[in-house]
ROTORTOR-130146 format. One line per 8 residues: number of its first residue (from 1); their letters; for each residue x, y, z of N, C-alpha, C, O. Coordinates in pm, 1 decimal. Layout:
N
NUM) a) X:Y:Z:X:Y:Z:X:Y:Z:X:Y:Z  ...
END
This chain:
159
1) msgsgsfg) 5091.1:5723.9:-6957.1:5108.6:5590.6:-6905.5:5120.6:5493.6:-7021.3:5054.9:5507.5:-7124.5  5205.0:5396.9:-7001.4:5224.1:5299.2:-7108.2:5183.6:5162.0:-7059.0:5162.2:5139.9:-6939.8  5173.9:5073.0:-7151.2:5149.8:4934.2:-7115.0:5004.4:4896.4:-7118.0:4915.4:4981.3:-7112.8  4982.1:4767.8:-7126.3:4847.8:4713.6:-7118.7:4860.6:4569.3:-7076.4:4970.4:4513.7:-7076.4  4750.9:4508.8:-7040.7:4755.4:4370.5:-6994.0:4773.1:4363.8:-6844.3:4774.0:4466.9:-6777.1  4787.0:4244.8:-6791.5:4787.3:4226.9:-6646.5:4920.2:4258.6:-6580.8:4920.7:4301.4:-6465.4  5033.3:4239.8:-6648.4:5165.2:4258.8:-6589.0:5179.8:4180.2:-6459.3:5270.0:4210.0:-6381.0  5095.1:4081.6:-6433.6:5102.2:4008.4:-6307.6:5073.4:4099.1:-6189.4:5143.5:4093.2:-6088.4
9) vnfkkvwd) 4970.9:4183.1:-6200.6:4937.4:4279.6:-6096.4:4917.5:4207.8:-5963.2:4829.5:4122.6:-5950.3  4999.2:4242.7:-5865.1:4981.9:4194.5:-5728.6:4975.7:4318.6:-5640.6:5078.0:4368.4:-5593.6  4853.4:4367.7:-5619.2:4836.3:4493.0:-5546.2:4842.9:4473.8:-5395.0:4818.4:4567.9:-5319.5  4875.5:4353.4:-5350.4:4888.8:4326.3:-5207.3:5034.6:4306.3:-5167.9:5063.6:4249.3:-5062.7  5126.9:4353.6:-5252.8:5270.0:4334.9:-5230.0:5344.7:4463.5:-5260.8:5304.8:4540.2:-5348.5  5455.6:4487.1:-5186.8:5547.0:4596.6:-5217.9:5682.9:4538.1:-5253.2:5716.2:4426.4:-5213.7  5761.0:4615.7:-5328.4:5895.6:4575.2:-5369.9:5992.4:4682.7:-5326.3:5959.9:4801.4:-5328.8  6113.4:4640.7:-5285.7:6214.4:4740.3:-5248.0:6307.6:4773.6:-5364.0:6386.8:4867.3:-5354.8
17) gvssplpa) 6298.7:4698.4:-5472.0:6381.9:4723.4:-5588.7:6523.9:4671.9:-5575.0:6605.8:4690.6:-5665.0  6554.1:4606.8:-5462.5:6688.6:4555.3:-5437.5:6687.3:4403.6:-5424.1:6760.8:4334.1:-5494.2  6604.0:4352.5:-5334.4:6605.4:4208.9:-5305.6:6533.0:4124.5:-5409.3:6553.2:4003.2:-5415.3  6449.8:4186.5:-5490.3:6381.8:4112.9:-5597.6:6358.5:4207.6:-5714.3:6342.9:4328.0:-5693.9  6355.9:4155.3:-5835.7:6334.4:4242.6:-5951.5:6194.6:4303.6:-5949.6:6099.8:4243.4:-5899.2  6183.6:4421.9:-6004.3:6053.4:4487.6:-6012.2:5968.7:4419.3:-6119.1:6021.4:4377.9:-6222.4  5837.6:4407.0:-6095.6:5750.6:4339.0:-6191.8:5709.5:4425.1:-6310.9:5652.6:4374.4:-6407.7  5737.9:4554.6:-6304.1:5695.6:4646.4:-6410.5:5779.8:4773.1:-6402.5:5858.0:4791.1:-6309.1
25) klkdvghs) 5763.1:4860.5:-6501.1:5828.6:4990.7:-6500.6:5735.5:5093.0:-6436.8:5613.7:5075.2:-6436.5  5792.7:5199.3:-6383.4:5710.3:5305.9:-6327.4:5611.0:5355.3:-6431.2:5645.3:5375.2:-6547.7  5488.0:5374.7:-6387.3:5375.9:5423.7:-6466.5:5315.2:5319.5:-6559.8:5222.9:5351.4:-6634.8  5365.3:5194.1:-6556.9:5298.2:5089.9:-6634.5:5157.3:5071.2:-6579.6:5133.9:5086.9:-6459.8  5065.1:5037.8:-6666.9:4926.3:5015.2:-6629.6:4897.3:4866.2:-6638.7:4931.0:4801.5:-6737.9  4835.3:4812.7:-6535.8:4793.6:4673.4:-6535.1:4646.3:4664.5:-6502.8:4587.5:4759.3:-6450.8  4586.8:4550.9:-6533.4:4443.1:4534.5:-6513.4:4415.7:4402.5:-6442.7:4487.0:4304.0:-6461.8  4312.1:4402.4:-6361.4:4265.5:4280.2:-6296.6:4113.9:4291.5:-6284.2:4055.0:4390.0:-6328.7
33) tegsfvfv) 4052.2:4192.9:-6225.0:3906.4:4197.5:-6209.2:3862.9:4310.7:-6116.8:3745.7:4348.3:-6116.7  3955.8:4365.8:-6038.0:3923.9:4476.2:-5946.4:3933.8:4612.6:-6013.8:3890.3:4712.9:-5957.1  3990.5:4617.4:-6134.2:4003.8:4744.1:-6204.9:4142.4:4764.0:-6261.3:4214.4:4668.0:-6289.0  4179.3:4889.9:-6278.1:4309.2:4926.3:-6335.0:4404.8:4971.8:-6225.1:4363.9:5028.5:-6123.9  4532.9:4945.2:-6248.1:4637.3:4977.7:-6150.8:4753.8:5042.6:-6223.2:4778.9:5013.7:-6340.2  4825.8:5131.2:-6153.0:4947.4:5192.5:-6204.6:5061.3:5155.8:-6110.6:5046.1:5160.8:-5988.6  5175.5:5118.8:-6168.0:5293.1:5083.5:-6089.1:5367.5:5211.6:-6053.6:5402.8:5289.8:-6141.9  5391.5:5233.3:-5923.7:5449.3:5358.0:-5874.5:5557.4:5332.2:-5770.4:5574.4:5220.4:-5721.9
41) qangaiaq) 5629.8:5438.2:-5737.6:5724.7:5436.6:-5626.2:5672.9:5534.1:-5520.7:5633.1:5646.0:-5552.9  5673.6:5490.8:-5394.9:5625.1:5575.5:-5286.2:5719.5:5693.3:-5262.8:5840.3:5675.5:-5246.4  5663.3:5811.6:-5261.5:5736.9:5933.4:-5229.0:5693.5:5973.1:-5088.0:5606.8:6058.8:-5070.4  5754.9:5909.6:-4988.0:5711.8:5922.1:-4849.2:5630.6:5799.4:-4811.7:5583.8:5726.2:-4898.9  5614.3:5777.3:-4684.2:5536.6:5662.2:-4636.6:5390.7:5676.8:-4677.9:5334.2:5786.1:-4673.1  5330.6:5565.8:-4718.4:5190.5:5561.8:-4759.4:5122.0:5453.3:-4676.1:5170.8:5340.6:-4667.5  5009.4:5487.9:-4615.3:4933.1:5390.7:-4536.8:4838.2:5313.4:-4628.5:4799.1:5361.4:-4734.9  4802.4:5193.0:-4584.6:4704.5:5115.3:-4660.5:4576.7:5197.8:-4676.1:4528.8:5257.7:-4579.9
49) ydfvhidt) 4523.3:5200.5:-4794.4:4399.7:5267.0:-4834.7:4411.9:5418.9:-4850.4:4311.2:5485.9:-4873.4  4532.2:5474.2:-4838.7:4548.9:5617.2:-4864.5:4515.8:5650.2:-5009.0:4548.1:5574.1:-5100.2  4450.7:5764.9:-5029.2:4441.6:5822.7:-5162.6:4577.6:5883.9:-5191.3:4635.4:5950.9:-5105.6  4628.7:5861.2:-5311.4:4759.8:5914.7:-5348.7:4749.0:5991.2:-5479.5:4665.8:5959.7:-5564.7  4833.1:6090.9:-5494.4:4845.4:6156.8:-5624.5:4969.9:6098.0:-5689.9:5069.1:6069.1:-5623.1  4963.0:6081.1:-5820.4:5071.7:6019.0:-5896.5:5126.7:6125.3:-5991.1:5054.5:6178.2:-6075.6  5255.9:6155.9:-5975.6:5313.8:6260.1:-6060.8:5360.9:6201.0:-6193.8:5348.7:6080.7:-6216.7  5413.9:6285.0:-6279.9:5453.1:6243.3:-6414.7:5570.8:6147.1:-6416.0:5595.7:6081.7:-6517.3
57) egqaakct) 5643.9:6137.2:-6305.1:5758.6:6045.8:-6295.1:5720.1:5910.7:-6234.1:5804.5:5822.1:-6221.7  5592.6:5894.7:-6195.8:5548.8:5770.2:-6133.8:5570.9:5766.9:-5983.8:5570.2:5659.9:-5923.1  5590.7:5883.9:-5923.4:5604.2:5893.9:-5778.2:5465.0:5914.0:-5718.3:5386.7:5994.5:-5768.8  5434.1:5841.7:-5611.3:5304.0:5852.8:-5545.8:5322.6:5905.2:-5404.7:5406.9:5856.0:-5329.8  5243.5:6005.3:-5368.8:5246.2:6062.5:-5233.9:5103.0:6076.1:-5184.6:5009.7:6085.5:-5264.4  5085.7:6077.2:-5051.9:4952.1:6094.7:-4995.9:4887.1:6217.5:-5057.3:4945.6:6325.8:-5058.6  4767.6:6200.3:-5107.2:4698.3:6308.0:-5177.8:4641.6:6410.8:-5080.2:4586.0:6375.8:-4976.2  4656.6:6537.2:-5115.6:4591.7:6649.2:-5048.4:4533.9:6737.7:-5158.1:4563.5:6718.9:-5276.1
65) ttlaaqts) 4453.0:6832.4:-5119.4:4398.6:6925.6:-5218.4:4511.6:7000.1:-5289.2:4505.0:7023.0:-5409.9  4615.1:7037.7:-5214.4:4729.2:7108.8:-5273.5:4801.1:7021.8:-5375.2:4829.0:7068.0:-5485.9  4832.2:6896.1:-5340.7:4901.9:6807.5:-5434.1:4815.4:6772.6:-5555.1:4866.4:6760.9:-5666.6  4685.9:6756.0:-5533.8:4596.5:6720.4:-5644.7:4595.2:6828.8:-5751.8:4568.3:6800.1:-5868.4  4623.8:6952.3:-5713.9:4627.9:7061.0:-5811.4:4747.6:7048.6:-5905.3:4749.8:7110.6:-6011.6  4847.4:6968.3:-5866.2:4968.6:6953.2:-5946.7:4958.8:6842.8:-6051.9:5040.5:6838.4:-6143.8  4861.0:6754.5:-6040.0:4846.6:6642.5:-6132.8:4701.2:6599.0:-6136.6:4625.7:6625.0:-6042.9  4662.6:6534.0:-6243.0:4523.9:6488.5:-6251.0:4509.3:6340.6:-6216.2:4396.7:6291.6:-6207.7
73) qvgtaqia) 4619.5:6267.6:-6195.8:4613.2:6124.0:-6169.2:4606.9:6096.9:-6018.8:4693.8:6139.8:-5943.0  4502.5:6025.0:-5977.4:4482.2:5990.3:-5837.1:4448.6:5842.7:-5828.6:4385.1:5787.8:-5918.7  4491.0:5778.3:-5720.6:4458.0:5637.9:-5697.4:4452.3:5609.5:-5548.9:4462.8:5700.7:-5466.9  4435.6:5482.6:-5514.5:4438.3:5442.4:-5373.6:4534.4:5325.4:-5356.5:4536.2:5231.8:-5436.5  4613.8:5332.8:-5250.8:4708.6:5226.2:-5218.0:4633.5:5117.2:-5143.1:4568.5:5144.5:-5042.2  4641.8:4996.7:-5190.7:4573.0:4885.2:-5125.1:4662.6:4814.2:-5024.2:4621.7:4717.1:-4960.6  4785.6:4864.1:-5010.5:4882.0:4811.5:-4914.5:4970.2:4928.2:-4869.7:4992.4:5022.9:-4945.2  5019.7:4920.3:-4747.3:5110.5:5024.4:-4697.6:5246.1:5010.4:-4765.4:5288.5:4900.0:-4799.6
81) aadneylw) 5313.7:5123.7:-4784.5:5446.6:5123.2:-4845.8:5534.6:5226.0:-4774.8:5490.0:5335.9:-4741.7  5658.8:5188.6:-4752.5:5756.5:5281.5:-4696.6:5809.9:5370.7:-4808.8:5793.1:5339.9:-4926.8  5873.5:5480.1:-4771.3:5934.7:5569.3:-4868.6:6024.6:5489.9:-4963.4:6105.0:5407.8:-4919.2  6010.9:5514.3:-5091.3:6089.5:5453.3:-5199.8:6053.9:5308.9:-5232.6:6115.4:5251.3:-5322.4  5957.9:5247.8:-5164.4:5912.2:5115.1:-5205.7:5822.3:5129.8:-5328.2:5770.3:5237.9:-5356.1  5804.9:5019.7:-5400.6:5725.5:5016.5:-5523.2:5597.3:4937.8:-5498.1:5596.7:4841.3:-5421.6  5489.0:4979.7:-5563.0:5360.8:4912.6:-5544.6:5267.7:4944.1:-5661.0:5288.0:5039.9:-5735.5  5164.9:4860.3:-5674.2:5056.9:4886.1:-5769.3:4949.9:4966.0:-5696.1:4907.9:4926.9:-5587.2
89) vwvggqqg) 4904.9:5077.1:-5754.0:4801.9:5163.2:-5696.9:4676.5:5152.8:-5782.5:4682.4:5165.8:-5904.7  4562.5:5129.0:-5717.3:4435.2:5120.3:-5788.8:4395.5:5258.9:-5838.5:4392.5:5354.8:-5761.5  4365.2:5268.4:-5967.3:4325.8:5396.4:-6026.6:4186.0:5391.4:-6087.5:4149.7:5477.7:-6167.5  4108.5:5291.7:-6050.3:3969.8:5283.6:-6095.2:3953.0:5203.2:-6221.4:3990.4:5086.1:-6227.8  3895.6:5267.8:-6323.5:3864.1:5199.0:-6447.2:3715.3:5175.2:-6457.1:3642.4:5187.2:-6358.7  3671.0:5141.3:-6576.7:3528.7:5114.6:-6596.5:3487.7:4993.7:-6514.6:3545.4:4885.9:-6528.8  3388.9:5011.3:-6429.8:3336.2:4907.3:-6339.9:3444.8:4852.2:-6247.2:3445.3:4733.1:-6216.3  3536.9:4938.5:-6202.9:3640.3:4897.6:-6108.7:3586.7:4895.9:-5966.2:3490.7:4965.9:-5933.8
97) ggtgkgik) 3649.0:4816.2:-5883.1:3606.0:4807.2:-5743.0:3465.8:4751.1:-5734.1:3426.8:4666.4:-5814.5  3389.9:4798.2:-5636.4:3252.6:4753.9:-5618.0:3236.0:4672.7:-5491.3:3333.9:4634.4:-5427.1  3112.9:4647.3:-5456.5:3079.8:4573.6:-5335.0:3144.0:4435.5:-5335.6:3129.1:4359.3:-5431.2  3215.4:4404.1:-5228.3:3277.6:4273.5:-5213.0:3411.1:4256.1:-5283.4:3472.6:4150.1:-5271.7  3457.9:4357.2:-5356.2:3585.6:4346.0:-5428.2:3705.3:4374.5:-5338.1:3817.6:4335.5:-5370.1  3682.1:4442.8:-5224.8:3791.0:4470.6:-5131.2:3875.5:4590.3:-5166.4:3975.7:4615.4:-5099.4  3839.4:4665.8:-5269.3:3913.2:4786.9:-5305.9:3860.2:4900.7:-5219.5:3741.3:4932.4:-5222.9  3950.5:4962.3:-5141.2:3906.9:5062.5:-5043.8:3989.1:5189.4:-5051.0:4098.8:5192.5:-5106.9
105) gsiltgyv) 3932.2:5294.6:-4992.0:4000.5:5422.5:-4977.6:3966.2:5482.5:-4843.2:3858.9:5456.2:-4788.8  4056.4:5563.2:-4788.8:4036.9:5629.1:-4659.8:3944.5:5749.0:-4676.8:3973.8:5841.3:-4752.8  3831.4:5746.2:-4604.3:3732.1:5853.0:-4615.2:3702.9:5907.8:-4475.6:3690.2:5832.5:-4379.1  3692.7:6040.5:-4467.0:3674.1:6107.2:-4338.6:3533.8:6087.6:-4281.6:3442.9:6042.9:-4351.7  3517.5:6121.1:-4155.1:3392.3:6111.9:-4080.4:3280.1:6188.1:-4149.4:3301.5:6297.6:-4201.6  3160.4:6129.9:-4149.6:3042.0:6198.7:-4198.7:3016.4:6186.8:-4348.2:2929.7:6255.9:-4401.6  3090.3:6100.7:-4416.1:3067.9:6081.8:-4559.9:2933.5:6013.2:-4582.1:2898.9:5919.0:-4510.6  2858.1:6060.2:-4680.7:2729.9:6001.4:-4718.1:2753.9:5907.8:-4836.4:2810.7:5948.3:-4937.8
113) akntlytt) 2710.5:5782.9:-4823.1:2735.0:5680.8:-4925.5:2699.1:5729.1:-5065.2:2594.8:5790.6:-5087.3  2789.0:5699.4:-5159.1:2773.5:5726.9:-5301.6:2772.1:5875.1:-5337.7:2738.2:5911.6:-5450.3  2808.9:5960.6:-5242.1:2825.5:6103.0:-5274.2:2954.4:6122.4:-5352.6:3041.5:6035.4:-5353.8  2965.3:6236.0:-5417.2:3088.6:6273.3:-5485.4:3201.1:6279.7:-5383.1:3181.4:6325.8:-5270.7  3318.9:6233.2:-5422.6:3437.0:6241.8:-5336.2:3523.9:6359.3:-5378.5:3533.7:6392.7:-5496.6  3586.4:6421.0:-5278.9:3675.5:6534.2:-5300.6:3804.0:6512.3:-5223.2:3807.5:6436.2:-5126.6  3909.8:6580.0:-5266.6:4034.9:6579.2:-5191.4:4013.7:6658.5:-5061.9:3915.5:6731.2:-5047.9  4106.7:6643.3:-4968.1:4099.3:6715.5:-4841.0:4238.2:6765.4:-4802.7:4337.2:6733.4:-4868.6
121) atagsadd) 4244.1:6843.5:-4696.3:4372.9:6886.3:-4640.6:4435.7:6774.1:-4558.7:4554.2:6780.1:-4526.1  4357.0:6671.6:-4525.3:4407.6:6556.0:-4451.4:4475.7:6462.6:-4550.2:4409.3:6399.9:-4632.8  4606.8:6453.2:-4542.0:4684.4:6373.7:-4638.0:4636.7:6229.5:-4642.7:4631.8:6161.3:-4540.3  4601.4:6183.2:-4763.0:4561.5:6044.7:-4784.6:4412.7:6017.0:-4775.7:4368.8:5907.1:-4809.8  4333.9:6113.9:-4730.7:4190.2:6090.5:-4712.3:4105.8:6176.5:-4805.4:4145.9:6286.3:-4844.1  3988.2:6125.0:-4840.8:3890.2:6197.4:-4922.0:3765.3:6220.7:-4837.8:3752.6:6166.6:-4727.9  3673.1:6301.7:-4890.0:3550.0:6333.7:-4817.9:3448.8:6387.6:-4918.5:3479.8:6402.7:-5036.7  3326.2:6417.0:-4870.5:3225.3:6472.3:-4959.6:3205.0:6622.9:-4939.1:3104.4:6678.8:-4982.8
129) tattklig) 3300.1:6687.5:-4873.0:3298.9:6833.3:-4860.9:3371.4:6890.5:-4982.3:3485.9:6854.5:-5009.6  3304.7:6978.9:-5054.3:3354.6:7025.5:-5184.1:3489.0:7097.6:-5176.4:3502.6:7200.5:-5110.2  3588.4:7040.8:-5246.0:3718.4:7104.0:-5272.8:3750.9:7066.4:-5417.7:3679.9:7107.1:-5509.7  3858.0:6988.8:-5438.1:3890.3:6939.6:-5571.8:3821.4:6805.1:-5592.1:3846.9:6710.0:-5518.2  3735.4:6797.5:-5690.9:3654.5:6677.6:-5714.7:3739.0:6561.9:-5766.0:3824.6:6579.8:-5852.7  3714.0:6443.0:-5711.6:3772.3:6318.5:-5763.2:3670.5:6259.4:-5860.1:3565.5:6210.0:-5819.1  3702.3:6265.1:-5987.1:3609.0:6223.4:-6092.0:3621.4:6073.3:-6116.5:3731.9:6020.5:-6128.9  3507.0:6005.3:-6123.3:3504.6:5864.8:-6161.2:3504.6:5766.3:-6046.6:3519.9:5646.4:-6069.6
137) vvgltatt) 3487.8:5813.3:-5922.1:3492.2:5722.1:-5807.5:3396.0:5768.1:-5698.4:3377.5:5888.0:-5677.2  3334.8:5671.2:-5629.2:3250.7:5699.7:-5512.7:3279.7:5596.2:-5404.7:3326.1:5485.8:-5432.9  3250.9:5634.8:-5279.4:3253.5:5540.6:-5167.9:3118.1:5473.2:-5159.3:3015.9:5535.3:-5188.6  3116.0:5347.3:-5119.6:2990.7:5271.5:-5122.0:2914.1:5270.8:-4990.3:2797.5:5231.7:-4987.1  2977.9:5313.5:-4882.0:2908.6:5316.8:-4752.9:2936.0:5447.8:-4681.1:3036.4:5514.2:-4706.7  2845.8:5484.2:-4591.0:2861.7:5605.4:-4510.8:2966.8:5581.9:-4402.2:2996.5:5468.0:-4366.3  3022.3:5691.8:-4350.7:3121.1:5680.7:-4242.7:3071.3:5752.4:-4118.4:3006.8:5856.9:-4126.6  3102.2:5694.7:-4003.7:3076.5:5760.3:-3875.7:3208.4:5796.5:-3808.9:3210.6:5866.0:-3707.3
145) atqavela) 3317.2:5749.5:-3866.1:3453.4:5782.7:-3823.9:3539.8:5774.2:-3948.6:3497.2:5717.3:-4049.2  3661.1:5830.0:-3943.8:3750.7:5814.0:-4057.8:3780.3:5665.8:-4071.5:3825.0:5601.8:-3976.4  3755.3:5611.0:-4190.3:3770.8:5466.8:-4208.3:3791.3:5432.5:-4355.0:3768.6:5514.7:-4443.8  3834.8:5309.4:-4378.3:3848.5:5257.7:-4514.5:3711.1:5212.4:-4562.5:3642.3:5135.3:-4495.7  3673.2:5261.9:-4679.3:3542.2:5232.1:-4737.6:3563.7:5170.8:-4875.0:3651.7:5213.4:-4949.8  3481.9:5069.6:-4908.2:3488.7:5012.6:-5042.8:3454.8:5119.6:-5145.6:3366.5:5202.8:-5124.7  3526.9:5115.6:-5256.7:3509.5:5214.1:-5363.3:3459.1:5146.6:-5490.5:3480.8:5027.4:-5512.2  3392.1:5224.5:-5573.0:3351.2:5180.7:-5706.8:3385.8:5292.1:-5803.4:3375.8:5410.2:-5769.9
153) stsiitt) 3427.1:5253.7:-5924.9:3465.2:5354.6:-6023.8:3389.8:5334.0:-6153.8:3344.6:5224.2:-6186.1  3377.9:5442.8:-6226.5:3316.2:5440.2:-6358.6:3418.6:5471.5:-6467.2:3391.2:5456.1:-6586.2  3537.2:5515.7:-6424.8:3643.7:5551.2:-6517.1:3775.1:5556.3:-6440.0:3777.5:5531.9:-6319.4  3883.7:5587.6:-6508.7:4009.8:5613.0:-6441.4:3988.8:5738.1:-6355.5:3929.8:5835.4:-6402.4  4036.0:5736.6:-6231.3:4015.6:5847.4:-6138.5:4103.5:5966.2:-6177.9:4224.4:5952.1:-6196.1  4041.0:6082.9:-6190.8:4112.8:6206.7:-6220.9:4057.7:6317.6:-6132.8:3960.0:6299.5:-6060.2  4122.9:6433.0:-6140.9:4072.2:6550.9:-6069.0:4022.6:6652.0:-6169.7:3975.5:6759.2:-6131.7
END
């Protein structure tokens, strides 16, 4: 990944690459008070708060245990994106996210707050059932249903 600085990170917006110029290049890294972000292109539709895997070309797809084995870069989409749209994806960072920051990820039913997060077979969602570990990130609240939970990070999220 290249780049540093804010790049005008707007993680609540998507770009189609046609009607307006892109704010950054694929895989550029930007920073805000919420943490670090990577600029990506959606490879398939992505729902708001989906966990995504980011490949070496800057393509982001809903993360599964199978896809996570292909790359170590994982993040969460803070806005929904259609196939081929561009967006900033939260990838954690030191003291990223946290209570009241609004940075969330989709977590399955029965998650215990602050437990280790793992990838799942459910595209876009994480859980605390051991599979491929998501290093550097935890959910801050327990779940009673699949839901978006605020996240906190201690580093850039990897597998």
